[in-house]
N, C-alpha and C positions, 0 to 999 in steps of 0.2 A: 598251457594252461598258466593263467594268474598266479603266484603264491598266494598263503594264506596270511593274512594279517596275525602274527603269534605274539600276544602280549608278553608271556615269559622270556622273552626272546631281547623283550627292551626294556630300558631303563629313561625313564622322564624325571631330570633332576630341576630342580631353580634356582638361581641367584639369590640374593636378598633383595633387588631393587624392585621386582615386581613381582611378588609370587603369586598375587591373584590370577592372573594371565595364566601361568603355569600351571595352574590348579583346576582354570579352565580347560586347557588346552590335554590335561590328562582326565578329567570328565568326560568330553567327546571321546576320547577314545578308548574309555571305560577301563581306566589304570590306575594303577597309584601312585603318587608322587614318591619315586625313590629318596629313604630319608637322609638327610643330610647335617650334618651338624657345622655350622658357619657363625662366626665369631669374629671381634674386633678387638684386639689387644688395646691397653691403657695407649701404648707408644702411636697407635693408629694403623699397625701390620695388621693384614687380615689373616686368616685359617679356616681349611678346606679339608672336613674329611666326610668319606661316605661312610653309612652307619651298615652297611650290607653290601655283599658280596657282590660285585660287577663284571665277574670272569665270566669270560665266553661274550656278555650282552654288547649291545648296541644300544649305547648311551647317549641321549639328546638334552645335551645341558642348554638350559633355556633362561637367558639373561638379557633383558633390556639395558643398554648404555645409555641411563638415563640418570640425574640425580635425582637425591629425596632427600627428606628431614633429615635420614641417616647417614645417606651416604654420597659420594661425588658422582659425580659420570666416570672420573677417572677411577676411584675406588669400585667401580659396577664392571669396569673393565678389568683389570685387575683379576677381581673375582672371578672374572669368566673364563679367563686364564687357569686360574686355579682351579677350576671345574674339569675341564680340559685334560689336564696336568695328572691330578688324580685318578683321574679314570682311566688317563694308557698307563698309569704308574700300579693298577691297581689290576692290569691285565684283562680290560676291553677290548670284547672284539673288533669295534667300531667307534669312534667318537664322533658326531654331528654337533658343532657348534648352532645353535639358534640366537640370533639376536632380532628380537621382534622393533627395535628399532639401535641400527649399528650406529657407534660414533664417529666422530673425524670425519664424516665423507663429503662434509663439503668444502674439505680440504683436501680434495683431488686432484690438484694442478699447481704448480707453480707461477702464482701471477704476478707474484713480484720477486727480484733475483732472493737469493740466500735462504728463502722460505723453508719451512721442513714441510714435507707431502705427508698430511695424519692421516691419510685413507691408506698410504701405505705401510704407515706404521702399525695400522689396526690389524694388517692383513701379517703382518711379523708375529703380532702377539700371539693372533690366533693361529697358528701355523702348524701349531701339534694336532688341531681337530682334523679329523678324515675330509670333512664334507664341512662349508660352510652355507647355512640359510639365512636371509636377511626378509625383512617385507620393506616394501616400495624405496629403494636407492635414492638417494638424493642425484647421483649420478648414475644412470645403468654401467658404465664403461670401467666401474670400479671392479665386477665381476673379473676384467683383465689384468688386474695388479696381480693377482695369484694364480698358479697353477691348479689348486686346489681345487675339485667340484664343487661350484657355489650356484645355488639351488636357490634363484631374486624370486618373492612373490608377492603379490597385487595387491592390497586392500582396497583400492580404487573402485572394482566392480563392485562390491559388498558397500560401498558410501554411496556409489550410484544406486547402486538399486532400493537402498535404506530413501535416499531423496526422493525416488520417482513415487514411493507410495506417498509422499506427503505434498508433490504435485498434482494430485487428481484434482486438487480444488482448482487448477488456473485451466483457462484454454491452451492446447498444444502449442499455438501458433505465437503466443504472447511468451513463450520460454528461451533464451539463448544461454548458450554456455561461454564463459567470460575465463580469457584467462589472463591472471593480474599481473604478468612480465612473461617476456622476453621467452625466461628458463623454463615459463608452463606451458605453452604453445604447443609442445607435441602431445603435453598431459590431456590439455582443451582438448587437442583435435580427436584427439580417440575416445573421448565422452561424445563428441559430438555426431563421430562417426556411429559408436555406438544408442544413441537418445536419437539420432534424424532430426536434431535441430539447427538453429543458423549461429555461428560462432561469433565472438566480439574478440579482440586483443586490444590489449592494455597496455601504451607507454608507461615509464616511467625512469627519472632520470634522480642518481644518486646526487650529493655532494660533492662535488673534488676533493675537500677537505675533512669532511666530514660523511663517511659513506652511512652512516644512521639517517640523514637526512634526504626524504624524500619529496621527488616534485613531480607532480604528474598534471596534464589538461584536464580542467575539472569541468570542461565541456564536451559530454558525450553524448550526441544527437543519438547515436544506434540504442540508447538504451532507456531510450522515453516510453514509458508505460509497458517494459518489458518486463520479465519475472527472470531477472539475471542469476544463473548458477555458476559457481565459481569454486574451479577445482584447482589441488596444488600439494604438493607432497608433504610439506608441513606449516603450522604456524610457529615462530620461536616469539620473537617481542611482539607481533601484531601487527609492525611499521607497516609492511608491504598490505598488507590484507586490511587495514582500517583506511587507507589513501584512498586504496581501490574503492572500498566499497562506499565512502565519504562519497569520490566523484561521481560513483552509478547513482547514488541517490539524488547529490544536488541536478545530476542530470534527467530526473523523475521515472528512476527505476520503481517499478509497482510493487515490488519485492526482491527480497536479497536469499539466498540459500550459499551456503559455504559448504564445503567441504576438505577437507585435509586427511593423510594416515596419521599424521604423526601429530598430536597436541603437544608440541615441547612447551607454549605459555610459558617463557623465562619472565621475570621479574615481575610486572603487573600487569601482564598480558591479556589475564582474565576481565581485570578490572576493565582496559579499555576496551575489551572485545563485547563488554557488556552494556559500554554504553555506544556501540558502535551501531549502525541502521543494517543490522543482521538480523533477520525473520528465523531463520532456525540456520546452528550451527553444526557440523557432523564430524566425527573424529573418530577413531579406533582408540581399544586401551594397549597399544603398544605403550604409551606413560601411564602411570597412576593419574587418575583422574579426580580423586577424591575433591582436591581445593577448586579446581574446575566445574564442579556439580553445583559447591556452595556458591559459589559468585554467578554463575550462569545460569543457573536452575533450568527453568523449563525451556531455553533457548537452547540448551544443548542437549544433543541427540549420541549417545556413546555406540558404537557399532562394535563388538565383539573380533578382535583376530584370531581368538583358540580356533573356530572352524573349518580358516585356511591354515594355520599353524599345522591341526592336528591331522586334516587331510592331506598335508604335504610329507608328513612325518609317516602315516600310512602309504602314500606312494612310494618314499624312500625303499621303509622296510621292504615292499613287497615287491619292486623291480618296476615300479610302474611310472609314469610320464608326468613332474610335476610341471612342466610347460602346458599340458595338455588341459592341465586344471582350467586355465585361462586362455583358451584357444591360443596359446605363445603370445599374449598381450602383457606377461610379465617381464619382456625386456624392452618395455618402452622407456 
């Protein structure tokens, strides 16, 4: 007999980086966000205090590791650790750290000698949590860095479903799934399988002296008169994506729809994406989307990650299966 979700045994709290998403998660579960005092001292140090007892509770500390106008990504990570520490010191029964976007996961290995491995350092920082949860890890192997239970979630299926709704205006045979680079190939293959479409792999080369410079073969005959569906885990500066969609457009693509879980949108990425030949851009709200919405307007579709995170909390609390939520496709 599955256990029943008991809100009185759960406390959900939010960090400062993306409180709107945490509130949406709480609303999905029908609970109130736990009150937390969070402040920044003039010296730059952060302060966290729970304003009500969490003794014996299962605390879910939600914090996206993102930069905002009020805090850096490193501040967000540090504050997340403080939420965990304060809960443990206040006799919480269990603490689950939820990172809708977990920082530093692109630094998952040593590509050159004497480099730090950022993803390992993140695991050390969050080590006092009893369980970790994150959405669409850049490298699924990250879960193996820690011995803690680690539940990877995926928003890719929700993005795919949102895109499918807008594809009804096109002939199905005209649509093709596109992997913008080799790193996105496995992800594209999972979409191809579920959507039952053709797939197109694009190659790219980075400059030897400057990795930000990307070159591609701009002649992609397979894209001519096709509706190209580009999937990736994140969009940061937009360089890889813009070079991909420009190559597709120059090759005669009929339309281009793009989906990525994490809209990092560093520097002038929203402005570049607004000018790019993209008909529709789908991202989730793991990052705050206020500025992107202003720049991208109707081109942007924001898919909420709250139901995914909320359902995962339900499964964890009731002893269910997080993997079953995604038919075990959350480990891709």
